C-alpha positions in Angstrom: 140.0 119.9 103.6 141.5 120.8 100.3 141.9 124.6 100.0 139.8 125.1 97.2 136.9 122.7 98.4 135.3 125.6 100.1 135.3 127.8 96.8 133.5 124.9 94.8 130.9 124.2 97.8 130.1 128.0 97.5 129.5 128.0 94.0 127.6 124.7 93.7 125.1 125.9 96.2 124.7 129.2 94.4 126.2 131.1 97.7 128.9 132.7 95.2 128.9 133.3 91.3 131.8 132.0 89.4 132.8 135.9 88.7 133.0 136.3 92.6 134.8 133.3 93.4 137.3 134.2 90.6 138.0 137.4 92.2 138.4 136.0 95.5 140.8 133.6 94.0 142.9 136.1 92.0 142.9 138.4 95.4 144.2 135.1 97.5 146.9 134.5 95.2 148.1 138.2 95.1 147.6 138.9 98.7 147.7 135.7 100.4 145.7 134.5 103.4 142.9 131.8 103.0 140.0 131.7 100.8 137.5 132.8 103.6 139.6 135.7 104.7 139.4 137.0 101.1 135.9 136.5 100.8 135.4 138.5 104.2 137.6 141.4 102.8 135.9 141.6 99.6 132.4 141.8 101.2 131.1 138.8 99.6 130.4 137.1 102.9 130.2 137.9 106.6 132.9 136.2 108.8 129.9 134.2 110.6 128.7 133.0 107.1 132.2 131.8 106.4 132.5 129.7 109.6 128.9 128.2 109.0 130.0 127.3 105.7 133.4 126.0 106.6 131.7 123.7 109.2 129.2 122.5 106.5 131.8 121.8 103.8 134.2 120.2 105.9 131.7 118.0 108.1 133.8 119.3 111.5 132.2 121.4 114.2 132.6 125.1 115.0 133.8 125.3 118.7 131.4 126.3 121.2 131.4 130.3 121.5 132.2 130.1 125.6 135.0 127.9 124.6 136.6 130.7 122.2 135.8 133.5 124.8 137.5 131.6 127.5 139.7 128.4 126.5 140.3 126.0 129.3 143.5 126.8 131.2 144.7 123.4 131.3 144.1 123.0 127.6 146.4 126.1 127.0 148.9 124.6 129.3 149.0 121.3 127.7 150.0 122.6 124.3 153.5 124.0 123.7 153.3 127.5 122.6 155.5 127.0 119.7 153.6 124.2 118.2 150.5 126.3 118.6 152.1 129.3 116.6 153.3 126.7 113.9 150.3 125.0 113.3 147.9 127.9 114.0 146.2 125.5 116.7 144.1 126.9 119.4 143.8 124.5 122.5 140.0 124.9 123.9 139.3 122.0 126.4 140.9 118.8 128.1 138.7 116.1 129.1 138.5 112.2 128.6 138.1 112.4 125.0 141.2 114.2 124.6 142.4 117.8 123.7 139.7 119.9 121.8 141.7 122.0 119.2 140.5 124.7 116.6 142.5 124.5 113.6 142.6 126.0 109.9 142.5 122.4 108.5 140.9 120.0 110.8 141.3 117.1 108.2 145.2 117.6 108.5 146.5 114.2 110.0 150.2 115.4 110.1 149.1 118.1 112.5 146.8 116.0 114.4 149.8 113.6 114.9 152.2 116.4 116.2 149.7 117.8 118.8 148.8 114.3 119.9 152.3 113.3 120.3 153.1 116.7 122.1 150.2 116.3 124.7 150.0 112.5 124.8 146.2 112.6 124.1 143.9 112.1 121.2 143.0 115.4 119.0 139.3 116.6 118.8 139.4 118.9 115.9 137.2 121.7 115.3 136.9 124.1 112.1 137.5 128.1 112.8 138.0 130.9 109.7 141.3 132.1 109.7 140.6 135.6 110.9 138.9 134.2 113.9 141.5 132.0 114.7 144.2 134.4 114.6 142.7 136.8 116.6 141.9 134.0 119.3 145.6 132.9 119.3 146.7 136.6 119.9 144.1 137.2 122.6 144.8 133.8 124.4 148.1 132.6 123.7 149.8 136.1 123.0 150.7 134.9 119.4 150.7 138.1 117.2 148.8 138.3 114.3 150.6 139.2 110.9 150.1 142.8 109.8 147.6 141.5 107.2 145.1 140.2 109.9 145.0 143.2 112.2 143.2 145.0 109.4 145.6 147.6 109.7 144.9 149.1 106.1 141.2 149.4 106.6 141.8 151.0 110.2 144.2 153.4 108.7 141.9 154.3 106.0 139.0 155.0 108.4 141.2 157.1 110.6 142.5 159.0 107.9 139.1 160.0 106.7 138.1 160.9 110.0 141.2 163.2 111.3 141.1 164.7 107.8 138.3 167.1 109.0 139.4 167.5 112.7 141.5 170.4 113.8 144.8 168.3 115.1 147.0 170.9 113.6 149.5 170.5 116.2 150.4 167.0 115.7 152.0 165.5 112.4 149.5 163.4 110.8 151.5 160.3 111.1 151.3 160.8 115.0 147.6 161.8 114.9 146.9 158.6 113.2 148.9 156.3 115.8 147.2 158.4 118.6 143.8 157.5 117.5 144.6 153.9 116.9 146.0 153.6 120.5 149.7 152.9 119.3 152.4 154.7 121.5 154.4 157.6 120.2 157.4 156.9 117.6 160.8 156.9 118.5 163.8 157.6 116.8 164.0 155.2 113.8 160.6 153.7 114.5 158.6 155.1 111.6 156.3 153.1 109.8 157.1 149.9 111.6 154.8 148.1 113.6 155.4 147.6 117.6 155.8 143.8 117.2 158.5 144.3 114.6 160.3 147.1 116.5 160.3 144.9 119.7 161.8 141.9 117.7 164.2 144.2 116.2 165.7 145.4 119.4 165.6 141.8 121.0 167.7 140.8 118.0 170.2 143.6 118.2 170.8 143.2 122.0 171.3 139.3 121.4 174.0 140.0 118.8 175.7 142.6 120.9 175.8 140.4 124.1 177.3 137.6 122.0 179.9 139.8 120.4 180.9 141.1 124.0 181.7 137.6 124.9 178.1 136.7 126.6 175.8 133.7 126.2 174.8 132.8 122.7 171.5 132.8 121.6 169.7 129.4 121.6 169.7 129.4 117.9 170.9 131.4 115.1 169.3 132.1 111.8 171.7 133.5 109.2 169.0 134.8 107.5 167.7 136.9 110.3 169.6 140.1 110.0 169.3 143.4 112.0 167.7 146.4 111.2 168.8 150.2 112.0 172.2 149.8 109.7 173.6 147.2 112.3 175.6 144.6 110.8 176.2 141.2 112.3 179.9 140.7 113.8 181.9 138.6 111.4 182.5 136.0 114.2 178.3 135.3 114.2 178.9 134.7 110.3 181.8 132.5 110.7 181.4 128.8 110.1 178.4 129.0 107.9 178.8 126.9 104.6 176.7 128.3 101.9 175.0 125.8 99.6 175.4 126.3 95.9 172.8 128.8 94.6 170.4 127.4 91.6 171.1 129.0 88.3 168.8 131.6 86.9 167.1 129.0 84.4 166.2 126.8 87.5 164.8 129.9 89.4 162.9 130.9 86.7 161.2 127.4 86.3 160.6 127.5 89.8 158.9 130.7 89.9 156.6 129.5 86.8 155.7 126.4 88.9 155.4 128.4 92.3 152.5 126.9 94.3 151.4 130.0 96.1 152.1 133.8 96.7 155.0 133.1 99.4 156.8 130.8 96.9 156.5 133.0 94.4 157.8 136.0 96.2 160.9 134.0 97.5 162.2 132.9 94.1 161.3 136.5 92.9 163.8 138.2 95.4 166.3 135.3 94.8 166.2 136.2 91.0 166.4 140.0 92.0 169.6 139.5 94.2 171.5 138.3 91.1 171.1 141.9 90.0 171.1 144.1 92.8 172.3 144.3 96.6 169.2 144.5 98.2 165.4 143.9 97.2 161.9 143.8 98.6 158.3 143.0 97.5 155.4 145.1 98.7 151.7 144.8 98.5 149.5 147.3 97.1 146.1 146.6 98.9 143.0 148.5 100.3 144.6 151.9 99.8 148.1 150.8 101.3 151.3 150.0 100.4 152.3 147.0 102.6 155.8 145.2 103.3 155.8 141.5 102.1 159.4 140.2 102.3 162.8 141.4 101.6 166.3 139.8 100.9 169.8 141.0 101.1 171.8 143.4 103.4 169.3 142.7 106.3 166.0 143.4 104.2 164.7 139.9 105.4 163.7 141.2 108.8 163.1 145.0 107.9 160.3 144.9 105.5 157.2 143.2 107.2 155.2 146.2 109.1 156.2 149.0 106.8 152.8 150.8 105.6 152.5 153.6 103.3 149.1 155.0 102.3 148.6 154.8 98.1 147.2 158.6 98.7 150.4 160.0 100.6 153.2 161.9 98.8 155.7 159.1 98.2 157.5 157.3 95.5 155.9 154.2 96.5 152.5 155.4 96.4 153.1 157.2 93.1 154.4 153.7 91.4 151.3 152.1 93.0 148.9 154.6 91.5 150.5 155.5 88.1 151.8 152.0 87.2 155.0 153.7 86.2 158.5 152.5 87.7 160.6 155.0 89.4 164.2 155.3 89.4 166.4 157.8 91.2 168.2 158.9 94.4 166.7 158.0 97.7 164.6 160.9 98.8 165.9 162.9 101.8 162.6 163.8 103.4 159.2 163.0 103.6 157.3 159.7 104.1 159.8 158.0 101.7 162.9 159.0 103.5 161.2 157.3 106.7 160.6 154.5 105.0 164.3 154.1 103.6 165.5 154.4 107.1 163.2 151.9 108.5 164.5 149.5 105.7 168.1 150.4 106.6 168.4 151.5 102.8 169.0 155.3 103.4 172.5 155.5 102.4 171.8 153.7 99.2 173.0 155.7 96.1 170.2 155.0 93.9 167.0 153.0 94.1 164.3 151.6 91.9 160.7 150.9 92.6 159.3 148.6 89.8 155.3 147.8 89.6 153.8 144.5 89.1 150.5 144.5 87.6 147.7 141.9 86.8 145.2 142.9 84.2 146.2 146.6 84.4 146.1 146.6 88.4 149.2 147.2 90.2 149.4 144.5 93.0 152.9 144.4 94.0 156.0 146.9 93.9 159.4 145.4 93.5 162.0 147.8 95.4 165.7 147.3 94.6 169.5 149.1 95.3 172.6 148.1 94.6 174.1 149.7 97.8 176.7 152.6 97.3 176.9 151.8 93.6 174.6 153.2 91.0 172.0 150.7 89.4 173.2 149.6 86.1 171.0 149.7 82.9 171.1 146.1 82.5 170.0 145.5 86.0 167.2 147.7 85.7 165.7 145.7 82.3 166.4 142.5 84.2 164.1 143.9 87.2 161.4 145.0 84.6 161.5 141.4 83.2 161.3 140.0 86.5 158.1 141.8 87.3 156.5 140.5 84.2 157.5 136.9 85.3 156.0 137.4 88.6 152.8 138.8 87.1 152.7 135.8 84.8 153.1 133.4 87.6 150.1 134.9 89.5 148.3 134.5 86.4 149.3 130.8 86.3 148.5 130.3 89.7 145.1 132.1 89.2 144.1 129.9 86.6 145.3 126.7 88.4 143.0 127.5 91.4 139.9 128.2 89.2 140.6 124.6 87.4 140.9 123.2 91.0 137.4 124.3 91.8 
């Protein structure tokens, strides 16, 4: 199914108005995920409605509820977990007809071929909404949902409102929130990092230390997979890498203008930011929260996802999200910002900037930057502001393209 087929289907049948579809497409461009996910988050459709309309639009059936509740163990064992994670494929049943699999894009012949070759059986595809599929993958295969699909922001907002009227003065607010959500207490340096990110962090750290001590090397090393908590990769881990020549700024700007989705735009934006600063990161402002999206430089690649800052908190990030005014200054040494910077590994930066990215007057992203132990140059700040405007234009272009495609 083309990504935009669902939108046209819903409008043609009077289920959505053009204005609602435009709002959902804008949300999708800025915040990512599938169109159906954004329709549910905006309250335009229920998850069950999305499922029914996906099946009608694509012509593929929904899987039986009992299959979703308890996938066949033979089916789960047949499909390699790595393949299930890569293609968001949920194995359901195995029989003489083949492997029954729930997919986001049941028409995807390339995915069918990859799965069929792996299990040596024909693929019998079913369609499933993204939110429901991500939940089932985590529940049955242990494939963790990204923060977006855990509705963390919504849950935190709900919990914040409840604990605000309760007497828990003996606990810091953040500890109360985590207790309400059933998350274990924070350890040193864990502030504002979700548990899966923190566990992965320590696994990488242990592997790097073992290799540096002469132990067995990891199965594969991704040079972009840097470490958190102010740890640096040993020089021997970095040796032998042959960096590819970087495209010039004009080429990157053209790539940003023609980006096909939010992830591509973010990647190019960070590459451009890194031409002026040592480290940069993008945050999403969505549903009352500032959420980490992606980072680049000095280990930020693996620091950002899982960072959460309430928009109504006493924070530089929250202040920029609310006011739309950029911030420049030394790193805060206390409060929520200090914890965020420790989590990012940027507490020792000399000076930082947080620049808003706005669409039609609404802040949707924040661009964070610092230059390590050096102060930020005025020319760098000007470049970051210009970059923020370029990202906003790229989003606007994406929104127009998606409207035209419907």
